[in-house]
N, C-alpha and C positions, 0 to 999 in steps of 0.2 A: 173703589179705593181701599176699603177694608179688606176685600178679598185678596187684592194684590199684596197688601201688608201681611195678611195671614200666610200666604204662600211664601213670602220672603222671610218669615220667622225661622229662627234656627231650629226650633223643635220640629217644624214641618219638614225642613230640609233634611234633618237627621233621620226623621221617620221615613221619608221617601228613599233616602240613601240606604238605610238598613233594610227596608222592605225590598227594595230592588235587588240588593245583594242576596237577601234570603231567598227571594223567588228564583233568581238565577241558580243558586246552589241547589234549591229544591228540584228545579227542572233537570239539572245535571244528574242529581241523585236518582230521580225518577227514570231517566233514560238508562242509567247504569243498571238499576234494578230490573227494568223491562228487558234489557238486553241479556242480563244474566239469566233471568227466568226462562226466556224464550230459548236460549242456547241450551240450558240444562234440560228443559222439558223436551226440546227437539231431539237432543242427543239420546235421551231416554227412549223416546218413541222409535228412533232409528235402530238403536241397539236391540230393543225388544222385538222389533219386526224381523231383524236378521236372525235372532236366536230362535224365534218361533218357526221361521222358514227352515232353518238348519235342522231343527228337531223333527219337523214333518218329513224332511228329506231323508233323515236317518231311519224314520219309521218305514218309509216306502222302499228304502234300499234293500234289495234282495227279496222283497215282497210286493213288487210293483204289480198288483193285481186289482181287480175291481172291488173286492171286499175291503182291502186296505185303503184304497183311494176313497171309498165311501165313508170309511171310518174317519179319515183325516178331514173330509169335508164336513161331516157332522160335528166334529170338534169346533169348527169355526162358525157354524150356524148360530146366530144370536149373539156372537161376539162383536166387538168393535171392529176388529180386523177382518179382512176377507182373504180367501185363499183361491188360487187357480192352479191346476195341475195340467201340464202339457207333456207330450212325448218329445223325443229329440228333434222332430221336425216342426215344433211349435204348434202342433194341432192340439186343441183343448180336449182333455180327457174328462175333467171334472171341475166344477166350480161351485163355491158356496153362494154366489150371487150371479145374476145374469151379467154378461160382459157389456160394458159401455165403451164409448169411443176412446176414452183416455186409457183404459185397460189394454185395448187392442193396439193402440199406438206405442205402447211400451213393451210389447213382446220382443224377445230377442230375434235377430235375423236367423233364418234357417241355416243350419250347419254350424252355427257358432257354438264353441265349446267353452265351458267354465270349469275351473278346478275348485272354486270355493264360492260361497255366497257373497253377493255384493248389493249395494243400493243402486237401483236404476234411476230413481227420482227422489230428490229431497226438497225440492222447491214447493213448499206448501202454499206459498202466496199466489202462485200462478197456475198450479195444477190441482186436479181433483184428489190425488192420492200421493202419499209417500209410498214408494214401491221398492221391494227387495226381491231378489231372485236367488234361489239356492239349487245347485245341481243334485240330481238323485243318482247315487252310485257312480258308475263309469258310463256316462252318456246314456242313462236309462230314461231320463226325462228331467223336468224342472218344476219347482214349486215357487209360485209367485205369491207374495204377501202384499196386501194393500191396507194402508191406514188412511181413512178419509181426512182430507185437509180441512174440511169445514169445522171439525172439532177443535183443531188448533186455532182456527180463525175466531171461533166463538169464544174460546178461552182468552184470546188476545183482546177481544172487544170487552169482555167482562173485566179483565185485568186493567185495561185502559180506563174503564169507567170507575173501578175501585181507586186507582191512582188519582184520577181527577177529583173524585169526591174527597179522598183523604187529603189531597193537596189543597183543595179549597178550604177544608176545615183547618188544616195546619196554617194556611196563609192568614185566615181570619184571626186565629189565635195569635199568630206571630205579629200581625198588624196591631192587635190590641196590646200585646206585651211590649212591642217596640214603641208604640205610642206612649205608654206609661213610662217606659225607660227613658225615652227622649225628653219627656217633660221633666222627669226627675233630674236628668243630666243638665237640662237647660235652665231649671229653676234658679240655681245659684248664679248662673251667668246673667239671667234677667235681673236678679237682685244687684249684681255688680254693675250692670248697665244703669240701673236706677241710681245707684250710689255715685257713679261717675258723672251722671247728669247733674246731680245735686252739687257735686264738687266743682263742676264747671260754672255753677252759679255762685260759687264762693262759700258754700257750706261744706268745708273740707273734711271735718271730722264725721265720718260715717261708720256705723257699726254693721259689719257684714257677718251674719251668722253662718259659719262654715264648720264642718266636721271632717275628721280624718286628716290624712297627710298626702293626698294625691295632688295632681297638678292643679285642679280646680280650687282645692282648698288653699294651696300655696298662693295661687293668684289672688284669691279673696283676701288673704292676710297681707299680701304685698300691697294691694290697693288700699286697704285700711291703714297700713303703715305709711303709704304715700300721702294719704289724706292728713294723717297726724303731722307728718313732716311739713306739708304745705301750710297747715294751720300754724305750726311753729314758726315757719319762715314769714308767714303773713304777720303774726304777732311781733316777730323780731323786726320786720320791716317798719311796722308802725312805731315800735319803740325807737328804732333807729332814726326815723324821720323826726320824731318828737325830740330825741336826743340831739340830733344835728341842729334842729331849729333852736333848741335851748343853747347848745354850744356856740352857735353863731350869734344868737341874739345878745347873749351876755357880753362877749368881747366887743361886738359892734356898738352896743349901748355905751360901754366904757370909752371906746375910741371916739364915738360921736360926741359924748358929753365933754370929755377932757379936751378934745380938739376945739370945740366951741369955746371953752374957757380960755384956751391959749389964743385963739383968733381974736377974742374980744379983750384980751389983755387982763383978764380977771384973775390975776395971781399977785401975791404979795412980794415975792422975792424970786431971785434966780434959782434958789434951792427948790422952791415950790414948783417953778416952771420945769426944772429938771426932773422932779418927782412925777409930774404929770406926763412928761415925755416918756419916762421909764414905764409908766403904766400903759401908755399907748403902745409902746414897743412890745411889752409882755403880751398884751392882748392880741397884737398882730401875729406874734409867734404862735399863740394858741390856734389862731385861724389857719396859719401856715401848716401846723402839725395836722389839723383836721383835714385840710385839703390834700395834704400829702398821703394820709391814710386812704382817703377816697380814691386818689389817683392810683395808689398801689393796688387797691381792690379791683378797680376797673381793668388794670393790666392783667391781673390774675384771671379775671373772668373771660377775657378775650384771648387768652394764651399768648400774650405779648411779653410775658415775664421771662427775660433772657439773662442768664448768668454770664458775667465776664470773669472767668476764672483765671487765677494766677497763683503761683506758689507764694504762700503768705505765712507770717508768724502770728498765730492767734493771740499769743500773750501780749504782743505789741498793740493789737486791736483792743484788747481788754483794758490795757493801761491808758490808752487814748480816751476810751469811753469814761473811765473813772475820773481822769483829769478834767474832762469837759463837764461832767455832771456833779463833781464834788462840791463846788460852791453852792449849787441849788440844794443839794442834799444837806449840807451843813446848816443852811438857813432853817431847815425843818427840825434841827436839833438831833439829827441821827448821824450815824457814822457809816462810812463805806470802806471796806477792807478787801484785800485780795490775798489769795493763797495759790500762787502760780508755780507749778512744777515744770521741769524741762520737758517739752513735748516736741515732736518732729514738725517740720514744715509740712504744709498740706495745701492742695490745690483747691482754692475756694474763691468766691467773689468777695473781696475784702469789704467793699462798701455795703453789700447786702448783709454780711455777717455783722458788720458794725451796726447796721439798722436793727438786727435781731437783738443785739446786746443792749442798745439804747432802749428799745421797747420793753425788754424784760426788766431793766434797772428802773426805768420810769414807772413801770407797773408796780414794782416792789416799793418804790418811793411813795406812790399814791396811798398804799394800804398799810404803811408802816408809820406809826406815830412816835415810837421810841425804840431804842435798841440799835441794830446795825443791819447793813446789807453786806453780804459776803459773796465775792465772786472767786471761784476756784477753777483750776484746769489741771488735768492729769491724764496719763496714758494708762489704759487698762485693756489687756488682751487684744491688741491690734486695733483698738479704738481710741479716739480722743474724746474726753468727756469734759463738758463745761457745765458748771453749776452756778445758779444765781439763787442765793438763799436769803430770806428776810425774816424778821421777827414781828411781822405785822399781824393783822387780824385774821389771816388765814381764809380758807375757802371751805364752805360746807361740803361734806362728802357727796351729797346728792348733786352738786353742781360740777364736780370735777370732770365728768365726761363731756360737758358742754362748753367749757371755757374757751376752747379753740374754735368754736363755731362762729360763723360770720354774724356780726351785729350783737353777739351775746354779751350781756353784762350781768354780773352776779348781783341779784336783788336790786330792785328799783331804788330803794332808799339809799343803798351804798352807791349806786350809779349816779344819783343826783348829787350826792355828797362829794364824790371824787371826779365826776365829769367823765368824758371819753365817749367814744362811739361804739365800742365793742369790736373794733377792727384790728387793734394792736396785736393781740395774740393770734388772731386768724392769719395776719400777714406773717408773723413769726413762724407759725407752723408751715405755711406754704414755702417760705424761703428755705427752712431746714429740710423740708421734703424734697425741694429741687436739688439740694446738695446730697441726695440719697441718704439723709440722716433721719434721726428720730428725736422727738422732744416729748418728755414725760413730766408729770407734776406730782408731788407729794405734798399734802397739806392737811392741817387740822385747824378747826376754829380756835382763834386766840392763841394759836401755837406756831404761826408763821407758815411760809410756803417755800418749797424748793423746786425750781425748774431745772431739769437736766437735759442737756443736748448731747447726743451721741453721734459722732462722725467717724466714717471709715478713714483709716490712714492710707 
């Protein structure tokens, strides 16, 4: 089992792959070098043989006598090459070695005339000699030159042996180098594998030591970032569940308590009865808002969020929201004002945009204890801009990039004080985004917040 696991490891696979490619390339290079050497050396031998034969033929031309023939033969005794001299009828006049069968078989036919020297045989693999023939003068005779083929064959054997030994050495070095390289390449991958295994067990935040900026380093940083995000969402989910439990428990406690009082008739007057009914109604509204936020989030997650666009007047939507929320805002002792400029009609989903404004104004109302909430609209460079500005406690700078995240609530102490699930601004951003718009926020602690929506005309 361990052996199979080892073979299936990525370092082994990479090592085998690189080694296989390297061996194939080495074999190709060896064949090329072998062919080049043999061709160059073979051509050199053939050319040298022809030159020597032509030189001997020039020496014998006009001096085709016994002394000159003896002189030519002595020149080749002890040399690698062999010489054979014949008359025009191919009868042997002199030779530096005794004739063998292969020499006799390559003599020209009687009566054949040559104008210049040529190679009679160049196949050193299947014949004993490489053979050239050169004519002496004008049909005075012929000079045959022989180069033993066994010399080339021995050189080829030695060359093959050298290539084999060099190849084995290079292959061993290459295998070692490739083994080290593949381990270095796979080491960060194995670290990432270990990190992802731990992440699958719920230990999301993992530190992956990577260097450089190549694809492996980028993958390591991405996995580390993913773990941090998963940890963030896990913490947010836990906070969300705790928040939802708290948000549900409180109104349900009120509803149950006051409904029991009403059922048992434990109230002193109709005014007290009306007060208890109002509390029950308010708490039911709180639950309704919570359920609505959860419903909107679920639709966003399964891509069932569809806009029903129509040409609408945004200023009228703003006025409606202000009218509906004004009594509740006044109860807190704060003001709500508007500064609406003339803007063109725009194709939007009026109900969704109304929901956006409700969420933003209610959010401003939660965090504003005194002062005012100002809603403004105006046109700027082909865009319509809506602003919701408050004089509340503001948002810490470090939190500004996170407030539109799902389940996010600024500081646990503030969340417990104001309530909410952390879904309101998330829903707002998704609705604005669905309208191809953008929402931004500017804020400072104890200096209020300004949410700006930008929509294309």
